[in-house]
N, C-alpha and C positions, 0 to 999 in steps of 0.2 A: 505494497499498499505506498502508495507519494507522500511524502511529509510534507504538511500545510506547505511551506515557503516554496517548494519544489512547487506547490498547484498556483502558487502566485506569480513566479517566476515563467513558468508555461502560460500563466493567463497576458500577459504582462510582453511573453512576443509576438505573443498571436495577436492580440490588437492592433496594428499593426498592420498587417497582414489580411485581417479581415475582417478587418469593421466599413462598412457600408459595400461591401465585396454580395451579390450575386450567386444561392445557394443552388448549380444547373446539372448538378446527378449526387445519389448516395448512394456511398457503398456499407455494405455490412459485411461487419468478421462472418469467420464459420461457427463461430461461439456463442452472437449474437441470434445468426438465422437456427440455429441445432437448435439453440430453448424455444424459439416460436414453433415447433413442428415437435419440441415436447411437454407443450403446451406451460412451458414457465416462463418467458417471455422476458428475458433478459436484458438490461441500459432500455430498451422500446416498451412500450408498456399498452400500446397500440396493435395493432394489424399495420405488418411491417410495408404490404405498399400501403394503407389510410395517410401513414407519418408520411410515406417519400410526397404522394399527395397534394400532401399542406406544409414541403417543406421549401420543395422546390420553387422557383424565382422568386426566395420572399431572400431578403435582406439585413445582412446580419446592422444592429441598431446600435448594440455594447454586448460586453463583453462583461461576467463576474462571474463570482466565486462562492458559494459557500460548503466552507468541512475543505472534501479532497471532488467538491462535483463543478464543473465548468458548466455556469449553465449563459442561453443563446439570448438573445435581445428583442425577436424578428423581428422585422416590418416590409409591408408590399411595398415598391416606389410607384408614384399615381404613373395615370400615364398618360403620354407625350400631351393630350388629346386635356386634363384634366384643368 
């Protein structure tokens, strides 16, 4: 398990790379995929296809940390016509 300062360093390093970037694809690890096949739902607590459909196309507004977890606040950018 990572130590809290390490998680904070990862968050700090990711911020410049991911803020205001669009999520264009989702890739799941074999652990996540196999846990879903066994109805254990590790990490993603909903159907993977539902999660993917609702995250793709969103942009990352902010990263935050709570304990060992990183959270991404997402937003949908307005269309050029708005």
